N, C-alpha and C positions, 0 to 999 in steps of 0.2 A: 354794441359792434370795439369802439374805442377802446372798450375797458377789454374786450376779447383779444384785443391787439397787444397792450401793452401787458396781460397776464404773460403771452408767448414772448416776447421781447425779454421782461422780467424772467424769464424759465428757461431762456437759452444760455446753455455754457458760454457761449462767446461771449455774449450783454456781461456774465460775471469773470469775465475773464479781463475783455476789455476794460470795465472799471476797476477791474485789479490792479491790472497792469498801469493805468491812467492814474489811480491815486499815487500809489508806489511810486510812480519815477516822478510825476508833481512833487510828492513829498520831499523827494531826493535833490530832485533839483532844489525846491526852497531853502534845505537845509545846507545845500553847498553855497548858496547866493546868501543865505544869514551869515554860515562863514565870514565868508568874503566882507559883507557888508560890515560886518559889527568886529569883525577882526579890522580892518580901519580904522575904526572907531574908534575900539580900543588903544591902538597904537596911538592916535591921537588924542586920545583923553591920557595916558599912563605912559608913554615915552616922549615926550613934544619934541626934544632935541632930534630923536630918529628920524622925523618927517620933517623937520627943519634945518639939516644938512643941504648946502647952496651946491648947484651943480654948475661947478666950475667958476668964472671972476661975475657971472651975471646974477640976475636978481631970484631964478626959479630956485625952487628947491626938493627936495627928492619927492615930498609930498603930491605934489603937483602933479608930476605921471605917475605916479601908484595911485592916484585919485583916478586920474582919467583913467586907467587899466580897469578900476574898479568897471568906470560907466562902460568900456569896451568888453569886460567880461559880460556885464548885464546883457547887453546885446547879445555876445556870441549864444549864453545859454538858453534866451528866447529863441536863438534859431534853431540851437541844437533839440529844444521843446517844438516847434512847429514844423522841421522837417518832421522829425517824426509819429507827428500828429497827423499829417498830411500822408504819412505811406503807411505806416502799421497800424494806429490808430481809424483811418477812412477806408481802410480797406476790412478790419473787422465790422464797423460798422456798415457799410454796405452786403458786409456777408450776411448779419442780423435783420438789415432790411427783407433781401430776398428772400432767407428761410422763413421771416417774420410774416410775409405776406403771402405764404402757403394757404 
């Protein structure tokens, strides 16, 4: 019984679409995040002076708000994924479950 249900789910074209969409979207967001994060690290490694510039007369440098921006970007990109997962991906999952239960 369980193997039959699994076979129906795997054979469902919506399941194939869901897997493809989720995988490609996950890799896209991962690549974007890697570019942002490793770009920040690369600037620190190869051009320290850029992020070492002071902002005004205080002790804060350019690197601090940029680093904070990387953290905020991480939160935003996670929210983007969660929003799509909760709408499009969950809708497809529910359709697959309904179709497979028949």
